[in-house]
C-alpha positions as CSV (number, residue, x, y, z in Angstrom):
1,M,33.3,20.4,13.8
2,D,34.4,16.8,14.1
3,G,32.9,15.0,17.1
4,T,35.0,13.4,19.7
5,L,34.3,10.4,21.9
6,S,33.0,11.7,25.3
7,S,33.3,9.9,28.6
8,N,30.4,11.8,30.3
9,P,27.1,10.5,29.0
10,P,24.1,12.9,29.0
11,P,21.0,11.8,30.9
12,S,19.0,9.2,29.2
13,P,15.7,10.3,27.6
14,S,12.5,9.7,29.4
15,G,10.6,6.5,29.6
16,R,8.6,5.1,26.6
17,P,5.0,6.1,26.2
18,R,2.3,3.5,25.9
19,L,0.3,3.2,22.7
20,T,-3.2,4.4,22.8
21,P,-5.9,2.9,20.5
22,G,-6.1,4.5,17.0
23,I,-9.2,6.3,15.8
24,P,-11.2,4.1,13.4
25,A,-12.6,5.7,11.0
26,G,-12.8,5.9,-9.5
27,G,-11.4,5.6,-12.2
28,I,-8.2,4.2,-13.6
29,A,-7.3,7.5,-15.2
30,A,-7.5,9.3,-11.8
31,I,-5.3,6.8,-10.2
32,L,-2.6,7.0,-12.8
33,V,-2.7,10.8,-12.7
34,A,-2.1,10.6,-9.0
35,L,0.8,8.2,-9.6
36,G,2.2,10.7,-12.0
37,V,2.1,13.4,-9.4
38,M,3.7,11.2,-6.8
39,G,6.4,10.1,-9.3
40,W,7.3,13.8,-9.9
41,S,7.4,14.5,-6.2
42,V,9.5,11.5,-5.4
43,L,12.2,12.4,-7.9
44,A,12.1,16.2,-7.5
45,G,14.7,16.6,-4.8
46,D,14.8,20.4,-5.4
47,A,13.6,22.9,-8.0
48,G,16.5,22.3,-10.3
49,D,15.7,18.6,-10.4
50,K,12.2,19.0,-11.8
51,G,13.1,19.1,-15.4
52,N,15.2,15.9,-15.3
53,S,12.7,13.4,-14.2
54,P,13.6,10.0,-15.7
55,F,10.1,9.0,-16.5
56,R,6.7,10.3,-17.6
57,I,3.3,8.9,-16.7
58,V,0.6,9.5,-19.3
59,A,-3.0,9.1,-18.1
60,P,-5.3,7.1,-20.3
61,I,-8.1,8.7,-22.2
62,P,-11.4,8.0,-20.3
63,P,-14.1,6.1,-22.1
64,A,-16.4,8.2,-24.2
65,P,-20.0,8.6,-23.0
66,P,-22.6,6.3,-24.5
67,M,-24.1,7.5,-27.8
68,P,-27.7,8.8,-27.6
69,P,-30.3,6.4,-29.0
70,L,-31.0,6.6,-32.6
71,P,-34.3,8.4,-33.6
72,P,-36.9,6.1,-35.1
73,M,-36.6,5.9,-38.9
74,P,-39.6,6.2,-41.2
75,A,-40.8,3.0,-42.8
76,A,-39.6,2.5,-46.3
77,P,-42.2,1.8,-49.0
78,R,-42.4,-1.9,-49.8
79,S,-41.3,-3.0,-53.2
80,P,-43.9,-5.2,-55.0
81,D,-41.5,-8.1,-55.2
82,V,-40.8,-8.2,-51.4
83,R,-42.7,-10.7,-49.3
84,A,-44.9,-9.3,-46.6
85,N,-42.8,-10.7,-43.7
86,V,-39.6,-8.8,-44.7
87,D,-39.3,-5.1,-43.7
88,P,-36.2,-3.4,-45.1
89,A,-36.5,-0.5,-42.5
90,E,-36.4,-3.0,-39.6
91,I,-33.3,-4.7,-41.1
92,E,-31.6,-1.3,-41.5
93,R,-32.4,-0.3,-38.0
94,A,-31.0,-3.6,-36.7
95,V,-27.8,-3.2,-38.6
96,Q,-27.3,0.4,-37.4
97,E,-27.9,-0.7,-33.8
98,A,-25.5,-3.5,-34.1
99,M,-22.9,-1.2,-35.6
100,R,-23.4,1.3,-32.7
101,G,-22.8,-1.5,-30.2
102,V,-19.6,-2.4,-32.0
103,D,-18.4,1.3,-31.9
104,M,-19.1,1.4,-28.2
105,D,-17.2,-1.8,-27.6
106,A,-14.3,-0.4,-29.6
107,T,-14.3,2.8,-27.6
108,R,-14.2,0.8,-24.3
109,M,-11.4,-1.4,-25.6
110,E,-9.4,1.6,-26.7
111,A,-9.8,3.2,-23.3
112,L,-8.7,-0.1,-21.7
113,R,-5.7,-0.4,-23.9
114,A,-4.8,3.2,-23.0
115,A,-5.2,2.4,-19.3
116,Q,-3.0,-0.7,-19.7
117,Q,-0.4,1.4,-21.5
118,G,-0.5,4.1,-18.8
119,L,-0.1,1.5,-16.1
120,A,2.9,0.0,-17.8
121,E,4.5,3.4,-18.0
122,A,3.8,4.0,-14.3
123,Q,5.4,0.6,-13.4
124,R,8.5,1.4,-15.5
125,G,8.6,4.9,-14.0
126,L,8.4,3.7,-10.5
127,A,11.0,1.1,-11.1
128,E,13.4,3.8,-12.5
129,A,12.6,6.0,-9.5
130,R,13.3,3.1,-7.1
131,E,16.7,2.5,-8.7
132,R,17.6,6.2,-8.4
133,L,16.5,6.5,-4.8
134,Q,18.4,3.3,-3.8
135,A,21.5,4.8,-5.4
136,E,21.0,7.8,-3.2
137,G,20.4,5.7,-0.1
138,R,16.7,6.5,0.1
139,E,13.5,4.4,0.0
140,M,10.5,4.6,-2.4
141,P,7.6,6.2,-0.5
142,A,5.1,3.6,0.6
143,I,2.2,5.6,-0.7
144,A,3.4,5.4,-4.3
145,Q,3.7,1.7,-4.1
146,G,0.2,1.4,-2.6
147,A,-1.3,3.6,-5.3
148,L,0.3,1.4,-8.0
149,R,-1.3,-1.7,-6.5
150,I,-4.7,0.0,-6.7
151,A,-4.1,0.8,-10.4
152,E,-3.0,-2.7,-11.1
153,M,-6.1,-4.2,-9.6
154,G,-8.3,-1.7,-11.4
155,V,-6.9,-2.5,-14.8
156,A,-7.0,-6.2,-14.0
157,A,-10.7,-5.9,-13.2
158,A,-11.5,-3.9,-16.3
159,S,-9.6,-6.4,-18.4
160,G,-11.6,-9.2,-17.0
161,A,-14.9,-7.4,-17.7
162,A,-13.9,-6.7,-21.3
163,S,-12.6,-10.2,-22.0
164,G,-15.6,-12.0,-20.5
165,A,-14.8,-15.4,-19.2
166,G,-11.3,-15.4,-20.6
167,G,-9.0,-16.7,-17.8
168,G,-11.4,-15.9,-14.9
169,T,-14.6,-16.8,-13.1
170,G,-16.7,-13.8,-12.1
171,V,-19.7,-13.3,-10.0
172,N,-21.7,-10.2,-9.0
173,I,-22.4,-9.9,-5.3
174,N,-25.2,-7.7,-4.3
175,S,-25.2,-5.6,-7.4
176,D,-27.7,-3.3,-5.6
177,P,-25.4,-0.8,-3.8
178,E,-27.8,-0.9,-0.8
179,G,-26.6,-4.6,-0.5
180,G,-28.1,-7.5,1.3
181,S,-26.5,-10.8,2.3
182,F,-24.3,-13.1,0.4
183,L,-22.4,-16.4,1.1
184,Q,-20.3,-18.3,-1.4
185,S,-17.1,-20.5,-1.5
186,F,-14.3,-20.0,-4.1
187,D,-11.4,-22.1,-5.2
188,A,-8.6,-19.5,-4.8
189,P,-5.4,-21.2,-3.7
190,K,-3.1,-18.2,-4.3
191,G,-4.9,-15.8,-2.0
192,V,-7.4,-13.0,-1.8
193,Q,-7.5,-9.3,-2.7
194,F,-9.9,-6.6,-1.5
195,A,-10.1,-3.2,-3.1
196,N,-11.8,0.1,-2.0
197,I,-13.8,-1.5,0.8
198,T,-15.8,0.7,3.2
199,G,-16.7,-1.4,6.2
200,N,-15.1,-4.0,8.4
201,I,-13.3,-7.2,7.4
202,T,-12.9,-10.2,9.6
203,V,-10.5,-13.0,8.4
204,E,-10.0,-16.4,9.9
205,R,-7.0,-18.4,8.7
206,S,-7.4,-22.2,9.0
207,S,-5.2,-25.1,8.1
208,R,-8.4,-27.2,7.6
209,A,-9.9,-24.8,5.0
210,S,-9.4,-25.9,1.4
211,K,-11.4,-23.1,-0.2
212,V,-12.2,-19.5,0.4
213,R,-15.5,-18.8,2.1
214,L,-16.8,-15.3,1.6
215,E,-19.8,-13.8,3.5
216,V,-20.9,-10.3,2.8
217,E,-23.6,-8.3,4.7
218,G,-24.2,-4.8,3.3
219,G,-22.9,-2.9,0.3
220,G,-22.6,-4.3,-3.2
221,M,-19.5,-6.2,-4.3
222,N,-18.0,-7.6,-7.5
223,A,-15.9,-10.8,-7.1
224,E,-13.7,-12.6,-9.6
225,V,-11.3,-15.5,-9.4
226,R,-8.4,-15.2,-11.9
227,D,-5.1,-17.1,-11.9
228,G,-5.9,-18.6,-8.5
229,V,-6.6,-15.3,-6.8
230,L,-10.0,-14.0,-5.6
231,T,-10.4,-10.3,-6.1
232,V,-13.3,-8.5,-4.3
233,R,-14.1,-4.9,-5.2
234,A,-16.8,-2.7,-3.8
235,I,-19.4,-1.2,-6.1
236,E,-19.1,2.6,-6.2
237,G,-21.8,4.2,-4.1
238,G,-22.5,1.2,-2.0
239,R,-23.1,1.4,1.7
240,P,-20.6,0.1,4.3
241,A,-20.3,-3.7,4.4
242,E,-19.5,-6.3,7.0
243,I,-17.3,-9.0,5.5
244,N,-16.3,-12.4,7.0
245,L,-13.7,-14.4,5.2
246,T,-12.3,-17.9,5.9
247,M,-9.3,-18.9,3.9
248,P,-6.4,-21.4,4.1
249,D,-3.4,-20.6,6.2
250,K,-1.3,-20.3,3.1
251,G,-1.9,-17.7,0.4
252,D,-1.4,-13.9,0.4
253,L,-4.0,-11.4,1.7
254,T,-4.0,-7.9,0.1
255,V,-6.4,-5.1,1.2
256,V,-6.1,-1.8,-0.8
257,G,-8.1,1.4,0.0
258,L,-9.7,0.2,3.2
259,T,-11.9,2.5,5.3
260,G,-12.7,0.4,8.3
261,D,-11.2,-2.2,10.5
262,L,-9.4,-5.4,9.6
263,N,-9.0,-8.3,12.0
264,V,-7.0,-11.4,11.0
265,G,-7.1,-14.4,13.3
266,G,-4.9,-17.5,13.1
267,R,-1.4,-18.1,11.9
268,S,-0.7,-17.1,8.3
269,G,1.7,-18.7,6.0
270,G,1.4,-15.8,3.5
271,K,2.0,-12.1,3.2
272,L,-0.5,-9.5,4.6
273,T,-0.4,-6.2,2.6
274,V,-2.8,-3.4,3.6
275,Q,-3.3,0.1,2.4
276,L,-5.4,1.8,5.0
277,K,-7.2,5.0,4.7
278,R,-8.8,5.1,8.1
279,G,-9.3,2.3,10.7
280,D,-7.5,-0.3,12.8
281,I,-5.7,-3.5,11.9
282,S,-5.1,-6.4,14.2
283,A,-3.5,-9.8,13.4
284,E,-2.0,-12.7,15.3
285,R,1.0,-14.1,13.4
286,V,1.9,-13.5,9.7
287,D,4.8,-14.5,7.5
288,A,5.3,-11.0,6.2
289,L,3.6,-7.6,6.8
290,S,3.4,-4.5,4.7
291,V,1.2,-1.6,5.8
292,D,0.6,1.9,4.5
293,I,-1.5,4.4,6.5
294,Q,-2.8,7.3,4.4
295,E,-4.9,9.2,6.8
296,R,-5.3,7.7,10.3
297,G,-5.1,4.3,11.9
298,S,-3.4,1.8,14.1
299,V,-1.8,-1.6,13.6
300,S,-1.3,-4.3,16.3
301,V,0.4,-7.7,15.4
302,Q,1.8,-10.3,17.7
303,R,4.5,-11.6,15.5
304,V,5.9,-11.2,12.0
305,D,8.1,-14.2,11.0
306,G,9.6,-12.4,8.1
307,P,10.0,-8.8,6.9
308,L,7.9,-5.9,8.2
309,R,7.4,-2.7,6.3
310,F,5.4,0.1,7.8
311,G,4.7,3.5,6.2
312,V,2.5,6.4,7.4
313,S,1.8,9.6,5.6
314,G,-1.0,10.7,8.0
315,M,-1.2,9.7,11.6
316,G,-0.6,6.1,12.6
317,E,0.5,3.7,15.3
318,L,2.3,0.4,15.1
319,S,2.8,-2.3,17.7
320,V,4.5,-5.6,17.0
321,E,6.0,-7.9,19.6
322,R,8.6,-9.6,17.4
323,V,9.8,-9.2,13.8
324,E,12.7,-10.5,11.7
325,T,13.5,-7.4,9.8
326,A,11.8,-4.0,10.0
327,Q,11.6,-1.0,7.6
328,I,9.9,2.0,9.0
329,E,9.0,5.2,7.1
330,V,7.2,8.1,8.9
331,R,6.3,11.0,6.7
332,G,3.5,12.2,8.8
333,R,3.1,11.5,12.5
334,G,3.9,8.0,13.7
335,T,4.2,6.1,17.0
336,V,6.0,2.8,16.8
337,S,6.6,0.1,19.4
338,L,8.6,-3.0,18.5
339,G,9.6,-5.6,21.1
340,R,12.4,-7.2,19.3
341,V,14.0,-7.0,15.8
342,N,16.1,-10.0,15.0
343,D,18.0,-9.2,11.8
344,G,18.2,-5.5,10.8
345,L,16.4,-2.2,11.1
346,T,15.9,0.6,8.5
347,L,14.4,3.9,9.5
348,S,13.4,6.9,7.3
349,L,11.9,9.6,9.4
350,P,11.2,12.9,7.7
351,G,8.1,13.4,9.8
352,Q,7.3,13.4,13.5
353,A,8.3,10.0,14.9
354,E,8.1,8.4,18.4
355,I,9.8,5.0,18.2
356,D,10.5,2.6,21.0
357,I,12.3,-0.7,20.3
358,G,13.3,-3.2,23.0
359,R,16.2,-4.9,21.2
360,V,17.7,-4.8,17.8
361,N,20.3,-7.1,16.2
362,G,21.8,-6.8,12.8
363,A,22.5,-3.8,10.6
364,V,20.9,-0.5,11.7
365,K,20.5,2.3,9.2
366,A,18.6,5.5,10.2
367,D,17.9,8.6,8.2
368,F,16.4,11.2,10.6
369,P,15.7,14.6,9.1
370,G,12.5,15.1,11.0
371,A,11.5,15.5,14.7
372,G,10.7,13.3,17.6
373,R,12.8,10.5,19.1
374,V,14.1,7.0,18.6
375,S,14.9,4.9,21.6
376,I,16.5,1.4,21.3
377,G,16.9,-0.5,24.6
378,E,19.7,-3.0,23.7
379,G,21.3,-5.2,21.0
380,D,24.2,-5.4,18.6
381,A,24.0,-3.1,15.6
382,E,26.4,-4.6,13.0
383,P,27.0,-2.0,11.7
384,L,25.2,1.2,12.8
385,Q,24.8,4.1,10.3
386,L,23.0,7.2,11.4
387,T,22.3,10.5,9.6
388,L,20.6,13.1,11.8
389,T,19.8,16.4,10.1
390,G,16.7,17.5,12.1
391,S,15.8,18.1,15.7
392,G,15.2,14.6,16.8
393,K,16.8,12.5,19.5
394,F,18.4,9.1,18.8
395,E,19.3,6.8,21.7
396,F,20.9,3.3,21.4
397,N,21.7,1.5,24.7
398,G,23.3,-1.5,23.0
399,T,26.6,-2.0,21.2
400,A,27.3,-0.3,17.9
401,H,29.8,-2.0,15.6
402,D,31.9,0.4,13.5
403,P,29.4,3.2,13.9
404,R,29.2,6.0,11.3
405,I,27.4,9.0,12.6
406,S,26.7,12.3,10.8
407,A,24.9,14.9,12.8
408,S,24.2,18.3,11.3
409,G,20.9,19.4,12.9
410,S,19.9,20.4,16.4
411,G,19.1,16.9,17.6
412,N,21.1,14.8,20.0
413,V,22.7,11.3,19.6
414,Y,23.5,8.9,22.4
415,I,25.3,5.6,21.8
416,A,26.1,3.6,24.9
417,R,29.0,1.4,23.6
418,H,30.8,0.7,20.4
419,Q,33.3,-1.8,19.0
420,G,35.6,-1.3,16.1
421,Q,36.3,2.1,14.4
422,A,33.9,5.0,15.2
423,N,33.5,7.6,12.5
424,V,31.7,10.5,14.1
425,R,31.1,13.9,12.6
426,N,29.0,16.6,14.3
427,T,28.5,19.9,12.6
428,G,25.2,20.8,14.1
429,S,24.1,22.5,17.4
430,G,23.2,19.2,19.1
431,T,25.3,16.9,21.2
432,T,26.8,13.5,20.1
433,Y,28.0,10.9,22.5
434,V,29.6,7.5,21.7
435,G,30.7,5.4,24.6
436,E,33.7,3.1,24.8
């Protein structure tokens, strides 16, 4: 039935829980296969939709195994007119060995080209998926975007290895997976990328630093500077590493596939992007923040001067004192605490969410098909748009401008005040209240 504006508000939900500390904790083809699976799951809204996916991701053919060594060839009899220092058999063996090397290089290059083609298809596919989801008012799952970043970095590293010095400067750090210690400076003005690190990373931002200083203790790493960006990748099978990084206050920092803790000190003039498997993240002040938690972890940041995007598909916690805009996606279990959101909030909550926000200004858009609760202390939501189809509770103690509320689940909605035209529809078993 259509909801009506009630004058008797229900009791306000209980107080906000405090956050508790979180629990710390190859191949390109495999990554692209995973992307393909995610692409299908993103676009398949129901069983009837599965045959109409707008894109297809083709995994590249993995490199062929090395050819076995050639058996020794019998020495050919010498012709009377051949000098003693020329052996035709040796020449023939050398030519065959060289040709075998060319064949192996060609195989690797074909595999790399296949990987690049597969990645390009994945990028096109995700772009099409993003457009379709946006048309439906939904967001691209954070995990798909994070996996794409891993694939991009993997193909970039393989391209650099195949092309030699073309466009980049590479160095092998502790090629022994058991590791050791390493210290070197790099000229990388555009930022730093880490991939598939197991261990802890400590980063210090400094306005006095002109270069990137990297110190590694532990597992083996490969590092390369290309187009002004330092990329550091862990060697497969290496033991956990302790990494200390000093970098300029400007420049982006990207960490993909981290199992461990990340601590970023100082004020950052760049974007911090992290895909976390297991561990904890702490930072002082960043220009922009994007975090995906795959399994379990926590994030604590004092201030984000620009956009914040947080996604969790496992179990995760987020605590930020102040942000400009916030986009929160909880597909697993997530606990979120935001002190103040200055200019807009977007929520996508198909999982179990516990969200406490002190104040929100700007547009508020919430899609709440899951369970849990959302509690916003005060603010001006201009406008407020809420779709509640699950069992969750949504409470806003500020002023909602031209609120549009659709409630069809068992959950409850409480809006303290409103201005303008209220469009309220409640066809579920829960209660909906919108104050004057």
